[in-house]
Kinemage of the C-alpha trace (Angstrom):
@kinemage 1
@onewidth
@group {chain A} dominant
@subgroup {mainchain}
@vectorlist {calphas} color= white
{ca unk a 1} P -11.900 13.405 12.482
{ca unk a 2} L -9.803 10.264 12.592
{ca unk a 3} L -6.039 10.794 13.215
{ca unk a 4} L -3.649 10.457 10.318
{ca unk a 5} L -1.821 7.535 11.726
{ca unk a 6} L -4.987 5.438 11.919
{ca unk a 7} L -5.853 6.480 8.386
{ca unk a 8} L -2.373 5.500 7.125
{ca unk a 9} L -2.605 2.087 8.879
{ca unk a 10} L -6.018 1.464 7.189
{ca unk a 11} L -4.541 2.394 3.811
{ca unk a 12} L -1.533 0.138 4.213
{ca unk a 13} L -3.074 -2.779 6.182
{ca unk a 14} L -6.813 -2.586 6.052
{ca unk a 15} L -9.929 -2.182 3.926
{ca unk a 16} L -10.271 1.527 2.935
{ca unk a 17} L -13.798 1.035 1.600
{ca unk a 18} L -15.156 -0.440 4.869
{ca unk a 19} L -13.264 2.048 7.011
{ca unk a 20} L -14.693 5.022 4.931
{ca unk a 21} L -18.242 3.688 5.283
{ca unk a 22} L -18.173 2.449 8.848
{ca unk a 23} L -15.736 4.806 10.611
{ca unk a 24} L -15.687 8.023 8.554
{ca unk a 25} L -19.487 8.016 7.992
{ca unk a 26} L -19.576 7.936 4.229
{ca unk a 27} L -22.708 6.190 3.086
{ca unk a 28} L -21.575 5.360 -0.465
{ca unk a 29} L -18.159 5.783 -1.902
{ca unk a 30} L -19.518 5.851 -5.403
{ca unk a 31} L -20.191 9.564 -4.935
{ca unk a 32} L -17.020 10.547 -3.004
{ca unk a 33} L -13.324 10.560 -3.746
{ca unk a 34} L -11.031 8.872 -1.263
{ca unk a 35} L -8.742 11.889 -1.556
{ca unk a 36} L -11.597 13.971 -0.048
{ca unk a 37} L -12.557 11.410 2.644
{ca unk a 38} L -9.009 10.467 3.846
{ca unk a 39} L -7.023 13.491 4.996
{ca unk a 40} L -3.596 12.019 4.377
{ca unk a 41} L -1.400 12.316 1.279
{ca unk a 42} L 0.883 9.838 -0.441
{ca unk a 43} L 3.833 11.779 0.992
{ca unk a 44} L 2.503 11.313 4.543
{ca unk a 45} L 2.085 7.632 4.019
{ca unk a 46} L 5.680 7.441 2.709
{ca unk a 47} L 6.912 9.375 5.709
{ca unk a 48} L 5.105 6.982 8.023
{ca unk a 49} L 6.763 3.969 6.302
{ca unk a 50} L 10.168 5.670 6.639
{ca unk a 51} L 9.677 5.634 10.441
{ca unk a 52} L 7.665 2.452 10.888
{ca unk a 53} L 8.647 0.372 7.900
{ca unk a 54} L 6.662 -1.011 5.036
{ca unk a 55} L 4.005 -3.662 6.026
{ca unk a 56} L 5.517 -7.050 5.445
{ca unk a 57} L 4.000 -10.427 5.634
{ca unk a 58} L 4.807 -13.929 4.509
{ca unk a 59} L 2.035 -13.560 1.853
{ca unk a 60} L 4.055 -10.793 0.080
{ca unk a 61} L 7.573 -12.317 0.262
{ca unk a 62} L 9.735 -13.980 -2.245
{ca unk a 63} L 8.648 -17.612 -1.553
{ca unk a 64} L 4.967 -17.009 -1.139
{ca unk a 65} L 2.748 -18.620 -3.704
{ca unk a 66} L -0.152 -16.255 -2.895
{ca unk a 67} L -1.492 -14.160 -5.645
{ca unk a 68} L -1.030 -10.407 -5.704
{ca unk a 69} L 1.691 -7.881 -5.203
{ca unk a 70} L 4.997 -9.187 -3.613
{ca unk a 71} L 7.982 -7.264 -2.364
{ca unk a 72} L 10.989 -7.975 -0.324
{ca unk a 73} L 14.216 -6.402 0.674
{ca unk a 74} L 17.531 -8.145 0.361
{ca unk a 75} L 20.978 -6.695 0.944
{ca unk a 76} L 19.771 -3.120 0.621
{ca unk a 77} L 17.789 -3.702 -2.585
{ca unk a 78} L 14.017 -4.027 -3.127
{ca unk a 79} L 12.550 -6.703 -5.427
{ca unk a 80} L 8.882 -6.602 -6.540
{ca unk a 81} L 6.523 -8.572 -8.662
{ca unk a 82} L 2.938 -9.574 -9.189
{ca unk a 83} L 1.903 -13.289 -8.970
{ca unk a 84} L -1.273 -14.412 -10.744
{ca unk a 85} L -2.388 -17.827 -11.397
{ca unk a 86} L 1.084 -19.154 -10.698
{ca unk a 87} L 2.851 -16.797 -13.033
{ca unk a 88} L 5.083 -13.893 -12.201
{ca unk a 89} L 4.574 -10.513 -13.888
{ca unk a 90} L 6.155 -7.054 -13.779
{ca unk a 91} L 9.264 -7.998 -11.888
{ca unk a 92} L 11.292 -4.941 -10.758
{ca unk a 93} L 14.544 -4.635 -8.949
{ca unk a 94} L 15.597 -1.434 -7.277
{ca unk a 95} L 19.255 -0.809 -6.513
{ca unk a 96} L 18.230 2.565 -5.014
{ca unk a 97} L 16.498 1.647 -1.709
{ca unk a 98} L 14.443 4.841 -1.518
{ca unk a 99} L 13.136 4.646 -5.045
{ca unk a 100} L 12.098 1.089 -4.415
{ca unk a 101} L 10.331 2.009 -1.188
{ca unk a 102} L 8.469 4.872 -2.909
{ca unk a 103} L 7.438 2.469 -5.737
{ca unk a 104} L 6.085 -0.030 -3.166
{ca unk a 105} L 4.140 2.625 -1.191
{ca unk a 106} L 2.680 3.993 -4.422
{ca unk a 107} L 1.691 0.539 -5.556
{ca unk a 108} L 0.109 -0.317 -2.166
{ca unk a 109} L -1.959 2.902 -2.452
{ca unk a 110} L -3.004 2.028 -5.996
{ca unk a 111} L -4.060 -1.477 -4.871
{ca unk a 112} L -6.027 0.027 -2.095
{ca unk a 113} L -8.093 1.728 -4.756
{ca unk a 114} L -8.013 5.117 -3.099
{ca unk a 115} L -6.737 7.410 -5.805
{ca unk a 116} L -4.361 8.999 -3.265
{ca unk a 117} L -1.419 8.450 -5.566
């Protein structure tokens, strides 16, 4: 079995489908649930980010023109939005730092397509 930290890193930074097939030995994810293949929960992912931080990159920041989910922290607040075809959608601002962080982790897990949320 692959350790939980490795699984969490894959869910936050990597490609869950490739990892499941190549490392966890699942031949076809069409017949498996990620929640049965990965042995971590959303709460464990959140706990990991509480210790190690949420993965950040220039591609997800405020000034990035990349498409996808963007988030950044500024003065103790979280700001999030989606950018698609140059337009910004679903902007959210979180005055409560922890609620914002939970939203970001939840969204990252949704975008990984795992169903662990």
